C-alpha positions, 0 to 999 in steps of 0.5 A: 502502523509499525513504529518504523513508518512513523516520525518522532511524533508517531505520525505515519510518514506520508510516503508510507501510504504508497506502500500500503496501496501496493499491498492492497493492489497485490492482495486484490490481484491475489484474491482474483486467483492469480498472484502477482508473482505468477503474472510476472513469470508469465510476462505481464507487468503492471507499472504504476504510471501515476499516483495521487493522494489526498490526506484527510487525517494522519494515521498514527503509530499502532492505528489500524488502517483499512485499504480498499481496492 
């Protein structure tokens, strides 16, 4: 975790997790062989209609997270 994503107690701010999900989605699509930017150039847009999160434990500054898509 980067310092700017944490509060004064070095706990990751809850809204930052959505950014991590977006990174996972982008890399997943890239691994399929078609970068998201290329999809957009072709007129394909993937809008997020809903997101739900359940927190099990807080991530803290300098923790490594694994995002699975």
